[in-house]
N, C-alpha and C positions, 0 to 999 in steps of 0.2 A: 833916162841916162843909164846905160848898162855899166855895172861895176866890173872891172877887169878881174879875172881870176888869176891870182899869182901862185907861185910854187908854195908859198906859205898857206894860202887858202887850200890847196890840194892836200898838204900835210895835215892841216886842221880837220879837213873832211875825213881823211883816213883815220885819224885819231878818234873822232866822234863815232864813226861807224864801228871801229874795233872796240871801243869802250862799251857799246851797246851789244856786243857779242855778235856783230854782223846780222842783227835782226832789226826789223821795224819796231820802234818803240810804241807805236800806236796799235798795230794789229798783230804783232809778234811773228809775222812771216819772215822767211829768209828768201827773198826774191832772187831769181836768176835772170829772168828775161830783161827787165828794165833796171835791175840793180837797186842798190840803196843810194839815197841822197842824204847829204848833210843839209838839214833845214835850219835856218836861223830864225828864231822867234822875233828878235829885233833884227831887221834886215842888215845885210853886209855893209850897206852904206853907213850904218852907225859904227863909226870907227872904234868907239870905246868898248863895244861888246862884240866886235867882229870875230875875235879869237877867244871869247869867253866860253869856257866849256859848258857853263850852265845855260848859255844861249843857244847851244846846238842840239839838234835832235837827229837821230838816225831814222829815216823814214823811207818806206818803199815809194815808188813813183805815185801810186794811187793815193796814199795817205798824204804825201807831199802836196799833190794837187788839191786834195780836199781841204787841207789846212789853209792853203793860199786863198781859197774861195770862202772859207768859213772861219773868219778871224775870231769870232766870239768863242767857238768851240776850241779853237787852238789855244786861246787864252785860258779857258777852263782846264784844258789838259795840262798846260804848263803850271798852273796854280796847284793842281793835284800833285804833279810830279815834284815840284820844288817846295811846296808849303808856302804859307803867306809871308813869312819873314824873308826867306831866300828870294821869293818872287819880287817882293818890294825892294830888296837890295839890288836885284838885277835891273829893275826899273830905274833905280837911282844911278847905276853905272851907265845905263843906256842914255840917260839925260846928260851925262857928262860930255862936255865938248873938248876937254883938255885932260891929259896930254894926248896928242895924236901919235900913233905909232910912227916910228922912223921909216920913211919911204924906202930907204936902202934895205932895211930888213924885210919889208913886204915884197920887194922885187928880187929877192935872192934867186 
């Protein structure tokens, strides 16, 4: 099931990429050809962390693809980036099934 990209998703993506200085957080490149992507550690389907800034990474296309295929290395990267306490707190938020965001807000 494909998750629909809303205007709020696009705004979140711009925020994450700008926060990272328009660079890939893994390799440090400032790609032009395929651009930067907003990568979610816990996928967008997880509503509780969909718009959580600690769940988002600014990645070039190659690093985005790499992390999608190498989940353990992605996990280790996030653990180094956040530290154990913040990583555990993000996990707790990802496991939360309530409250769900207001659909009207997401579909702006």
